[in-house]
Backbone bond lengths (Angstrom), bond angles and torsions (degrees), N, CA, C in turn:
res aa  C-N    CA-C-N  psi(-1)  N-CA   C-N-CA  omega(-1)  CA-C   N-CA-C  phi
1 M - - - 1.427 - - 1.578 114.46 -
2 A 1.303 116.31 -40.56 1.358 118.26 175.37 1.432 112.67 -70.44
3 L 1.360 115.84 -32.53 1.532 120.97 -175.67 1.479 104.97 -68.21
4 R 1.451 116.99 -45.07 1.484 120.24 -177.47 1.515 108.48 -61.91
5 Y 1.360 124.22 -37.50 1.372 130.03 -171.30 1.615 105.63 -70.75
6 F 1.333 112.35 -37.00 1.527 121.70 -177.30 1.567 106.27 -67.11
7 L 1.415 117.36 -46.70 1.411 119.19 179.77 1.458 116.71 -65.62
8 L 1.418 114.76 -35.38 1.421 118.11 176.50 1.534 111.19 -63.84
9 L 1.313 115.08 -38.95 1.477 122.16 -179.47 1.474 111.04 -62.95
10 I 1.385 117.61 -40.15 1.380 122.27 179.34 1.506 111.07 -66.70
11 L 1.382 111.67 -43.18 1.605 113.58 177.75 1.476 111.08 -64.22
12 F 1.304 121.34 -40.32 1.448 126.39 -175.80 1.578 107.07 -63.80
13 S 1.428 114.46 -39.60 1.372 115.61 -179.64 1.480 114.92 -68.94
14 I 1.263 112.69 -37.46 1.580 118.24 177.50 1.510 107.06 -66.03
15 F 1.355 120.37 -47.09 1.409 119.63 178.46 1.516 114.77 -60.04
16 R 1.292 117.25 -31.60 1.487 124.80 -175.87 1.523 102.93 -72.23
17 L 1.318 116.92 -42.99 1.464 119.35 -173.11 1.545 109.02 -70.44
18 Q 1.272 118.61 -41.88 1.528 124.81 169.25 1.409 113.97 -51.74
19 T 1.361 114.30 -45.53 1.402 119.84 179.65 1.414 115.56 -63.88
20 M 1.395 115.76 -46.14 1.514 119.42 172.78 1.405 116.84 -63.23
21 Q 1.447 117.91 -34.72 1.454 117.46 175.91 1.554 108.58 -67.46
22 A 1.169 121.04 -44.36 1.488 125.70 173.93 1.458 114.63 -51.23
23 Q 1.466 113.35 -47.87 1.501 113.10 171.47 1.572 117.91 -61.02
24 E 1.272 110.66 -34.83 1.492 114.25 -178.03 1.482 108.97 -63.65
25 C 1.323 114.99 -41.19 1.496 121.44 -176.78 1.451 118.18 -83.31
26 A 1.489 114.28 -8.91 1.420 119.30 -173.50 1.516 115.12 -70.54
27 D 1.323 118.21 -23.71 1.562 116.97 -176.53 1.389 111.96 -61.52
28 T 1.376 117.58 133.46 1.402 123.95 176.79 1.585 108.97 -74.07
29 K 1.326 117.96 124.06 1.370 120.87 173.21 1.573 111.76 -150.85
30 L 1.364 116.04 151.87 1.267 117.42 -177.10 1.542 108.31 -129.61
31 P 1.332 119.35 159.12 1.478 121.67 -155.53 1.549 107.19 -79.72
32 T 1.291 121.11 152.50 1.441 121.06 178.15 1.685 101.75 -128.43
33 D 1.325 109.69 162.70 1.506 117.10 178.95 1.434 110.59 -60.93
34 I 1.318 120.92 143.82 1.478 125.39 178.74 1.529 110.38 -128.58
35 V 1.314 114.24 151.81 1.433 123.96 173.71 1.530 110.70 -116.46
36 V 1.377 116.25 125.08 1.447 122.84 -168.68 1.583 110.07 -133.77
37 K 1.272 114.94 160.38 1.405 121.52 169.45 1.471 111.59 -89.75
38 R 1.356 116.54 139.12 1.380 119.78 178.78 1.486 113.51 -58.78
39 G 1.441 112.07 135.08 1.462 116.69 -178.50 1.556 116.92 88.91
40 S 1.385 116.23 -9.12 1.432 123.34 -178.79 1.387 110.09 -88.51
41 R 1.410 116.01 163.78 1.477 121.83 170.75 1.505 112.39 -69.25
42 A 1.293 118.76 144.10 1.480 122.69 -176.35 1.484 106.39 -139.44
43 V 1.427 113.40 143.42 1.362 120.05 -176.86 1.593 109.28 -136.20
44 L 1.345 113.89 120.50 1.552 118.57 170.73 1.506 103.67 -95.55
45 E 1.307 116.49 123.48 1.609 116.52 -171.89 1.602 105.53 -99.05
46 C 1.351 110.13 138.66 1.463 115.55 171.28 1.466 112.68 -144.76
47 S 1.296 124.77 177.86 1.361 126.59 -168.84 1.593 110.61 -72.54
48 A 1.355 118.88 166.55 1.448 120.43 177.78 1.550 106.05 -75.64
49 Q 1.333 122.86 -19.14 1.373 117.87 -172.90 1.691 110.04 -99.12
50 V 1.319 108.78 45.56 1.522 118.81 177.84 1.493 110.44 -62.19
51 L 1.315 112.95 128.64 1.529 115.09 169.73 1.472 108.06 -86.14
52 F 1.351 117.48 -44.47 1.433 118.66 179.31 1.557 110.21 -166.92
53 W 1.233 112.00 158.90 1.589 118.25 169.82 1.621 106.03 -113.47
54 T 1.317 112.89 142.08 1.535 116.22 170.00 1.373 106.14 -123.05
55 V 1.403 120.00 163.31 1.442 125.57 172.09 1.615 101.62 -137.86
56 N 1.303 112.67 113.96 1.423 123.63 -175.28 1.581 111.76 53.68
57 G 1.341 111.13 41.75 1.391 118.52 176.26 1.490 118.35 88.57
58 K 1.458 118.91 -14.17 1.341 124.59 179.29 1.613 113.74 -94.59
59 T 1.286 117.87 127.27 1.367 123.51 -176.70 1.491 113.73 -58.06
60 I 1.372 118.69 134.62 1.515 121.08 178.73 1.639 104.93 -98.51
61 N 1.305 115.84 128.88 1.597 116.86 175.37 1.492 108.50 -70.02
62 T 1.296 109.58 164.36 1.424 120.62 -177.44 1.689 110.86 -68.91
63 E 1.343 109.96 -27.24 1.395 115.31 -179.83 1.616 114.06 -92.35
64 S 1.224 122.32 -173.39 1.288 121.88 -178.92 1.536 114.24 -57.72
65 N 1.282 118.63 128.16 1.423 121.17 -175.03 1.546 112.90 -115.84
66 S 1.243 117.49 125.50 1.394 119.99 -172.07 1.547 111.81 -80.91
67 D 1.346 107.54 -12.45 1.522 109.49 179.00 1.448 111.81 -72.67
68 C 1.316 118.65 -23.98 1.478 120.77 178.81 1.494 115.59 -131.69
69 G 1.302 116.54 7.16 1.394 117.33 -174.48 1.449 120.95 55.50
70 C 1.402 114.90 41.42 1.491 123.40 -163.90 1.440 109.36 -144.56
71 E 1.277 119.81 172.09 1.380 127.25 171.54 1.562 115.70 -153.39
72 V 1.306 118.15 150.19 1.348 121.67 -174.50 1.565 109.42 -92.16
73 E 1.278 119.33 121.86 1.506 123.61 -178.84 1.549 108.93 -79.64
74 S 1.388 112.35 172.74 1.402 117.16 -173.49 1.510 113.57 -65.15
75 C 1.409 119.67 -28.43 1.401 120.07 -178.59 1.587 112.24 -92.56
76 G 1.333 114.87 9.60 1.415 121.52 176.39 1.443 119.84 98.64
77 D 1.445 115.65 -7.31 1.429 118.94 -177.04 1.450 109.67 -73.41
78 L 1.430 116.89 144.43 1.433 126.72 176.82 1.506 110.01 -91.70
79 V 1.288 121.34 119.17 1.483 119.51 -163.51 1.535 103.80 -125.42
80 F 1.357 115.63 132.12 1.450 121.52 174.33 1.509 105.34 -116.10
81 A 1.408 112.57 125.66 1.533 120.93 -175.98 1.608 105.64 -67.58
82 S 1.247 122.07 -39.69 1.400 127.96 -178.39 1.546 115.00 -148.19
83 I 1.322 118.87 100.32 1.493 122.61 -170.69 1.577 107.35 -64.56
84 L 1.267 113.49 135.64 1.482 119.70 176.89 1.527 109.14 -124.08
85 D 1.317 118.42 168.94 1.420 126.73 -176.63 1.464 110.36 -56.95
86 D 1.309 115.88 -34.12 1.570 119.60 -174.67 1.548 106.66 -77.90
87 D 1.231 121.11 -11.21 1.509 121.41 -176.05 1.569 109.17 -94.78
88 A 1.357 117.11 -13.41 1.432 117.79 -173.73 1.524 112.10 -122.16
89 G 1.392 109.33 171.97 1.491 116.41 174.55 1.587 108.43 110.66
90 T 1.392 111.48 164.58 1.557 113.97 -177.96 1.430 114.90 -66.09
91 S 1.355 113.32 -11.30 1.507 115.89 179.13 1.478 113.73 -86.96
92 R 1.240 120.99 2.88 1.450 126.89 -178.72 1.536 108.09 -121.08
93 A 1.323 120.55 99.90 1.420 124.22 -172.98 1.589 106.86 -104.62
94 Y 1.267 119.86 115.35 1.474 123.74 177.00 1.540 108.85 -99.03
95 Q 1.387 116.23 125.05 1.392 114.67 -179.68 1.584 106.87 -128.14
96 C 1.383 106.15 138.19 1.535 115.82 -175.86 1.543 107.22 -105.89
97 T 1.233 124.70 127.48 1.505 120.15 171.22 1.404 110.45 -121.42
98 I 1.434 111.05 128.49 1.425 120.82 -172.31 1.487 111.97 -123.56
99 F 1.374 115.00 161.66 1.533 117.59 174.52 1.539 103.46 -119.83
100 G 1.310 115.15 120.85 1.419 120.31 176.69 1.507 112.68 -132.32
101 E 1.482 112.13 -151.38 1.441 116.11 -173.58 1.603 110.31 -68.69
102 N 1.361 113.78 -30.59 1.386 119.64 -177.72 1.449 116.80 -94.31
103 G 1.461 113.54 21.33 1.455 119.04 -175.31 1.440 114.14 87.49
104 T 1.356 118.67 -157.33 1.411 126.45 -176.81 1.602 107.33 -85.03
105 Q 1.257 111.52 129.98 1.520 126.91 178.56 1.443 114.15 -121.42
106 F 1.259 116.70 157.28 1.517 114.98 174.71 1.555 106.67 -157.58
107 K 1.256 121.29 149.74 1.458 128.86 176.47 1.480 112.41 -154.50
108 T 1.303 112.99 135.90 1.415 124.74 177.40 1.556 114.16 -92.01
109 A 1.388 116.39 144.35 1.459 119.77 -178.36 1.469 106.00 -138.66
110 F 1.347 117.37 157.00 1.448 125.59 175.86 1.612 113.83 -121.28
111 I 1.237 116.75 152.18 1.475 123.18 177.33 1.467 106.79 -111.07
112 C 1.405 116.53 125.93 1.441 121.49 176.23 1.538 110.54 -116.19
113 I 1.341 112.97 127.15 1.582 113.67 -179.96 1.490 103.09 -97.60
114 E 1.409 113.40 119.39 1.435 124.83 179.46 1.628 114.31 -71.71
115 E 1.304 115.53 135.77 1.404 118.95 176.80 1.498 111.82 -117.11
116 L 1.274 120.25 158.30 1.500 122.84 176.61 1.517 107.27 -54.40
117 P 1.403 110.72 138.52 1.445 118.71 165.52 1.471 112.43 -55.65
118 T 1.445 115.88 133.49 1.513 116.16 171.34 1.443 109.75 -111.08
119 F 1.379 116.05 141.08 1.379 122.10 179.50 1.516 106.36 -110.63
120 P 1.426 114.39 151.99 1.531 115.68 172.76 1.517 109.28 -73.83
121 N 1.322 113.79 154.47 1.454 119.15 174.18 1.524 111.52 -73.43
122 F 1.436 118.88 125.31 1.404 120.94 176.18 1.509 107.83 -110.53
123 F 1.377 116.73 115.08 1.450 118.72 -170.66 1.542 104.64 -98.53
124 A 1.377 119.12 -35.10 1.416 124.35 -179.64 1.591 109.69 -95.44
125 P 1.386 115.10 145.25 1.513 114.04 -178.83 1.650 107.97 -73.73
126 F 1.300 110.19 157.72 1.486 115.61 172.35 1.579 106.88 -73.38
127 Q 1.264 119.09 144.42 1.423 125.66 176.77 1.543 116.01 -120.53
128 G 1.286 118.60 122.69 1.409 126.31 176.05 1.519 111.57 -121.83
129 T 1.240 117.22 163.22 1.496 121.84 177.78 1.588 117.26 -102.59
130 E 1.231 124.34 129.10 1.435 130.21 -178.59 1.539 107.91 -48.32
131 G 1.262 118.08 135.08 1.383 120.97 179.67 1.485 121.89 84.69
132 Q 1.271 113.27 -7.84 1.443 122.16 -176.11 1.585 113.94 -110.47
133 A 1.233 121.32 162.97 1.503 125.52 -178.68 1.559 97.68 -81.55
134 Y 1.473 115.34 149.44 1.451 118.74 173.86 1.509 105.28 -156.18
135 N 1.307 113.36 149.81 1.539 124.55 178.16 1.540 109.12 -119.47
136 I 1.300 113.24 132.77 1.476 119.38 167.89 1.559 104.18 -100.72
137 M 1.315 120.32 107.47 1.506 123.56 177.50 1.555 110.52 -108.22
138 L 1.378 114.22 118.54 1.375 123.06 -177.47 1.670 104.23 -108.54
139 P 1.325 115.89 111.21 1.547 113.69 176.03 1.647 102.44 -82.97
140 Y 1.350 107.67 157.30 1.468 113.03 171.25 1.529 107.45 -151.98
141 D 1.320 109.83 164.27 1.500 118.41 -173.93 1.469 103.98 -110.00
142 G 1.412 115.81 125.81 1.356 121.92 169.76 1.596 113.16 -127.18
143 T 1.257 112.15 149.64 1.503 117.71 -175.81 1.503 112.07 -67.54
144 C 1.337 112.42 -54.32 1.505 118.75 -162.16 1.648 107.29 -97.45
145 M 1.293 117.55 -8.22 1.439 120.86 -177.26 1.468 112.21 63.88
146 T 1.428 117.60 32.20 1.388 116.95 170.01 1.533 115.91 -97.66
147 L 1.244 115.29 157.33 1.598 122.56 -175.48 1.436 107.99 -61.60
148 P 1.293 128.86 125.83 1.447 123.99 172.42 1.558 107.57 -93.66
149 K 1.345 114.39 164.44 1.396 119.54 173.11 1.452 109.62 -82.90
150 V 1.296 121.09 123.80 1.534 123.52 -175.56 1.451 115.04 -117.58
151 D 1.353 123.05 131.86 1.368 125.97 171.84 1.549 106.70 -123.64
152 V 1.407 108.78 130.41 1.469 117.99 -177.23 1.512 105.06 -107.59
153 L 1.339 120.67 127.89 1.535 123.21 -179.37 1.532 110.97 -122.09
154 K 1.182 115.97 133.18 1.472 122.11 178.18 1.575 106.85 -106.65
155 R 1.211 124.01 111.17 1.378 132.28 -168.99 1.495 112.15 42.60
156 G 1.330 117.02 44.58 1.417 123.38 169.36 1.532 108.83 93.70
157 V 1.405 122.78 -3.47 1.438 124.63 -178.19 1.446 109.47 -108.53
158 S 1.372 119.87 134.99 1.440 116.81 -174.75 1.385 115.07 -74.06
159 V 1.385 117.06 141.65 1.440 125.98 -175.21 1.585 106.00 -91.62
160 E 1.270 117.47 131.31 1.372 122.84 -179.72 1.632 109.24 -115.68
161 N 1.298 116.15 153.68 1.423 115.03 178.20 1.516 114.49 -70.66
162 D 1.309 120.75 136.93 1.485 123.42 176.19 1.415 110.57 -149.06
163 T 1.302 122.42 -164.88 1.410 123.67 -176.20 1.443 114.76 -65.66
164 N 1.400 120.96 -17.51 1.527 119.43 -176.03 1.532 106.14 -112.83
165 I 1.331 122.54 -18.00 1.454 121.21 -169.74 1.570 100.59 -130.83
166 Q 1.385 112.48 130.38 1.449 123.56 165.71 1.438 116.91 -130.72
167 I 1.393 118.91 127.14 1.586 123.89 176.82 1.444 108.80 -101.94
168 Q 1.291 106.78 126.64 1.482 118.35 -177.26 1.582 106.60 -119.70
169 I 1.317 115.75 133.36 1.515 118.92 178.58 1.473 107.28 -126.31
170 T 1.320 116.97 132.86 1.455 128.66 175.40 1.521 109.70 -123.79
171 N 1.305 114.77 -176.74 1.513 121.49 -175.57 1.622 108.75 -66.40
172 T 1.285 113.17 -26.73 1.387 120.32 -167.89 1.610 115.47 -119.47
173 S 1.233 119.48 -11.60 1.405 120.51 -175.01 1.690 113.35 -157.60
174 I 1.314 110.51 168.31 1.427 116.88 -178.52 1.581 97.75 -133.48
175 T 1.357 115.97 127.44 1.458 124.92 177.19 1.535 115.61 -122.05
176 V 1.298 115.36 126.72 1.465 120.22 167.69 1.425 111.71 -103.77
177 S 1.299 122.46 116.59 1.412 128.49 -174.07 1.611 108.49 -107.77
178 F 1.320 108.56 122.78 1.478 112.30 171.84 1.560 114.63 -103.79
179 T 1.291 119.01 123.66 1.429 121.05 -175.68 1.483 107.39 -65.24
180 T 1.320 124.26 -45.04 1.463 129.04 176.57 1.473 108.28 -144.17
181 L 1.442 112.82 119.46 1.507 119.64 -179.31 1.564 108.42 -73.56
182 T 1.371 111.28 138.58 1.511 117.64 174.41 1.528 102.73 -128.20
183 M 1.325 114.62 165.10 1.464 122.54 175.46 1.656 110.67 -54.16
184 A 1.374 110.32 -30.01 1.529 111.72 -175.97 1.481 114.10 -73.66
185 D 1.397 112.50 -8.32 1.369 116.22 175.11 1.481 116.49 -86.10
186 E 1.309 117.71 -12.84 1.390 125.21 173.44 1.595 114.99 -62.78
187 S 1.344 113.83 112.66 1.503 114.43 -172.84 1.489 112.89 -171.49
188 S 1.179 122.36 -178.25 1.504 127.66 166.60 1.602 105.50 -95.32
189 Y 1.322 109.80 143.98 1.509 116.86 -177.61 1.440 106.45 -133.94
190 T 1.479 111.95 128.96 1.488 119.84 178.64 1.448 108.31 -106.24
191 F 1.369 113.84 137.66 1.552 121.23 -176.91 1.582 100.70 -117.76
192 N 1.303 114.54 116.22 1.476 123.38 168.01 1.505 110.23 -105.11
193 S 1.367 115.39 115.12 1.400 119.60 178.26 1.539 113.68 -117.94
194 E 1.403 114.38 121.54 1.445 120.77 -172.84 1.443 115.36 -115.67
195 N 1.275 119.26 133.09 1.500 127.30 169.20 1.471 110.85 -126.62
196 I 1.369 117.91 -167.01 1.487 119.47 -179.71 1.530 108.42 -71.89
197 A 1.218 120.92 -12.58 1.665 124.90 -175.53 1.557 102.27 -86.31
198 G 1.318 123.83 -22.36 1.485 119.60 -175.29 1.459 110.72 138.31
199 I 1.452 120.83 -157.96 1.421 123.73 -176.30 1.571 104.13 -122.80
200 A 1.385 109.86 139.19 1.392 120.30 176.48 1.597 103.61 -116.09
201 T 1.337 118.27 142.33 1.486 119.77 -179.95 1.579 107.08 -137.25
202 T 1.357 110.28 143.67 1.512 122.29 176.67 1.570 106.12 -143.46
203 T 1.330 114.84 147.60 1.476 121.46 -177.45 1.573 102.30 -127.64
204 I 1.368 109.47 131.53 1.648 114.41 174.79 1.519 103.49 -125.03
205 G 1.235 107.86 168.38 1.619 119.39 171.56 1.437 109.78 -109.91
206 L 1.333 117.15 153.03 1.422 126.05 176.89 1.678 107.66 -130.61
207 V 1.286 110.72 113.75 1.530 115.45 179.17 1.515 107.00 -104.28
208 V 1.297 119.15 134.68 1.470 125.62 172.88 1.508 112.59 -101.46
209 K 1.305 108.80 119.67 1.540 117.93 175.95 1.465 104.38 -76.25
210 H 1.409 115.86 136.24 1.497 123.52 179.19 1.412 108.24 -152.17
211 K 1.398 113.33 161.99 1.482 121.25 177.11 1.511 108.21 -71.38
212 P 1.407 112.93 152.74 1.531 116.31 174.35 1.469 115.18 -52.55
213 I 1.344 115.85 137.74 1.464 119.48 170.63 1.567 107.52 -113.96
214 L 1.356 114.75 113.88 1.482 122.75 -164.49 1.500 107.44 -94.34
215 V 1.378 117.49 141.76 1.507 126.47 165.03 1.531 103.05 -132.93
216 T 1.375 116.28 108.75 1.416 115.40 -172.84 1.551 110.18 -105.25
217 K 1.327 113.80 133.76 1.461 122.91 -178.69 1.561 110.41 -117.48
218 N 1.392 111.76 116.11 1.465 116.97 -175.12 1.551 108.97 -111.84
219 V 1.325 113.17 159.55 1.407 113.45 169.49 1.567 110.52 -72.77
220 S 1.292 121.57 138.27 1.520 127.23 -175.30 1.484 107.89 -50.59
221 P 1.283 121.43 142.57 1.474 119.03 -179.66 1.582 107.54 -72.63
222 G 1.275 118.58 -16.72 1.472 120.99 -176.93 1.509 110.00 -94.41
223 S 1.387 118.68 5.16 1.434 123.36 -175.46 1.581 110.05 -74.14
224 L 1.318 119.09 134.19 1.419 120.62 172.34 1.532 114.25 -98.28
225 L 1.341 117.65 127.07 1.478 119.09 -177.77 1.608 107.99 -111.56
226 L 1.266 110.35 146.13 1.449 113.48 172.72 1.499 112.94 -78.21
227 A 1.380 111.11 154.59 1.396 116.04 -177.69 1.495 112.88 -61.91
228 N 1.393 121.62 141.36 1.402 125.80 -178.34 1.567 114.17 64.71
229 S 1.352 119.19 17.51 1.482 122.88 173.79 1.526 106.52 -92.18
230 T 1.238 107.86 172.98 1.564 116.39 -174.78 1.534 106.71 -103.66
231 A 1.389 119.28 135.62 1.396 127.39 172.23 1.523 107.59 -110.48
232 I 1.281 113.14 136.89 1.480 115.04 179.02 1.492 114.35 -122.31
233 L 1.276 119.41 126.72 1.477 118.24 175.10 1.489 105.17 -112.46
234 S 1.333 117.80 128.80 1.471 126.73 -175.36 1.451 111.19 -108.33
235 C 1.315 118.00 138.10 1.462 125.26 172.21 1.638 104.28 -122.24
236 N 1.404 112.32 110.32 1.348 119.08 175.46 1.597 113.09 -95.44
237 Y 1.367 118.97 129.31 1.382 117.88 -178.37 1.555 112.40 -142.07
238 T 1.243 123.21 157.24 1.465 126.86 159.47 1.413 111.80 -117.99
239 A 1.355 115.72 134.57 1.466 121.67 -177.31 1.491 112.01 -170.70
240 Y 1.296 110.94 146.32 1.536 115.01 174.85 1.570 106.26 -145.53
241 P 1.426 117.21 128.75 1.425 120.96 0.11 1.498 113.03 -75.46
242 M 1.430 116.49 -179.65 1.493 120.38 -171.56 1.658 104.59 -68.88
243 P 1.369 114.24 132.89 1.423 116.10 -174.75 1.498 109.54 -90.48
244 M 1.351 116.77 171.58 1.456 123.20 175.21 1.573 109.41 -81.05
245 I 1.248 125.21 126.22 1.371 128.64 -176.52 1.588 109.35 -104.54
246 Q 1.382 117.36 127.42 1.478 118.73 175.85 1.601 106.89 -131.60
247 W 1.328 112.57 142.69 1.516 119.21 179.07 1.457 105.50 -119.55
248 F 1.345 113.84 144.63 1.512 124.05 -172.15 1.575 105.89 -131.77
249 D 1.315 115.28 136.92 1.403 123.98 -179.91 1.611 107.43 -77.45
250 P 1.356 114.66 166.09 1.514 114.80 -179.50 1.510 118.47 -52.88
251 N 1.348 119.02 -15.76 1.542 122.96 -178.77 1.440 109.82 -98.10
252 G 1.419 116.04 3.14 1.467 116.99 178.06 1.445 108.96 88.16
253 G 1.322 127.13 11.21 1.406 119.89 177.17 1.517 106.06 -90.99
254 E 1.264 113.84 151.91 1.483 121.77 179.30 1.565 110.89 -79.67
255 I 1.278 111.76 134.58 1.431 120.65 176.34 1.412 110.59 -94.42
256 S 1.302 116.86 121.67 1.531 123.22 -172.94 1.580 112.25 -121.34
257 E 1.301 116.25 -2.24 1.466 120.58 178.36 1.571 111.34 -120.64
258 G 1.258 121.37 153.07 1.469 127.45 174.65 1.449 109.52 73.16
259 I 1.283 121.77 29.63 1.460 125.60 175.66 1.475 116.44 -101.72
260 T 1.193 122.38 126.38 1.455 119.91 174.37 1.602 110.90 -129.16
261 T 1.305 117.98 143.92 1.419 124.45 -173.98 1.530 108.38 -122.86
262 E 1.337 116.26 132.98 1.419 119.21 179.00 1.507 108.51 -123.77
263 V 1.267 115.93 143.84 1.566 123.77 -178.41 1.525 107.08 -116.09
264 N 1.282 116.90 122.79 1.490 126.36 168.22 1.361 113.40 -125.79
265 G 1.388 118.16 87.74 1.525 117.29 -177.84 1.455 110.23 70.12
266 R 1.242 117.09 -133.34 1.465 124.90 -179.73 1.582 112.53 -87.78
267 L 1.418 112.67 -12.53 1.470 119.93 179.09 1.463 109.94 -94.69
268 K 1.345 115.72 119.87 1.551 117.06 -174.54 1.564 106.71 -121.89
269 Y 1.328 110.97 144.64 1.469 113.70 178.49 1.633 107.29 -121.80
270 S 1.336 113.29 139.99 1.395 124.02 173.37 1.460 113.39 -118.60
271 E 1.321 120.86 118.64 1.463 119.28 -167.43 1.616 108.53 -125.89
272 V 1.256 115.13 145.23 1.500 115.23 176.44 1.554 106.18 -126.69
273 C 1.304 115.78 136.42 1.513 123.69 -171.85 1.423 108.37 -113.67
274 F 1.402 120.15 137.57 1.374 117.86 171.86 1.462 109.39 -128.36
275 E 1.275 115.90 123.57 1.547 120.71 -169.02 1.508 108.26 -107.95
């Protein structure tokens, strides 16, 4: 008696498990395009009531299929243990045909292998003008046209959207828009773009063009100079691009001789000497 009860319990458990599995597979669903990483596992989902799968019109067997490196699971999903280049792309059309409440249905799906975004090489800095709006636009190439996760860093500090800066991401470019450029915006900017294939990084420079800022140093009016000595009047300024420097004597005449100009980074010196 106990043995019979035990056997009935086992049969009931098996029946219940099969029923639950059937319920799990019973939902009608058709495949959609997927984006995957090369070498990863990939699944094209379809209904349990699959009549057949095809790839480019050729029927895929329920068991491992050398034509696509895939197999059809019990619930109808098409599974790739390790996706390869030959399994993906617009030239590989996977079609699932099912029979459901609305009769026979079919749908085609594609697999896209995502690559790292690639940025062009920027050797010269971007140049904007102080007080004006400016956009830094970085185009990039992506395989599957999916939006990456993007971080923009200014000297290692994350840049956030605010009233003066807006970061916009599209399928083909990343744009940093400045409402009004200031000297504080002049810096190097690092762009980290991440998708399922990994992280790509590029760094660009932004130079803000602005009018000269002068700091004049003169010989004190009370200074005494020896005969035939050299007097130096210095004009220090910061500016980009480099401005034209002109010196004039007390009578308003332009001084065209005895002028030397030195450049030290962004700080430039123009000196006139009288002997």
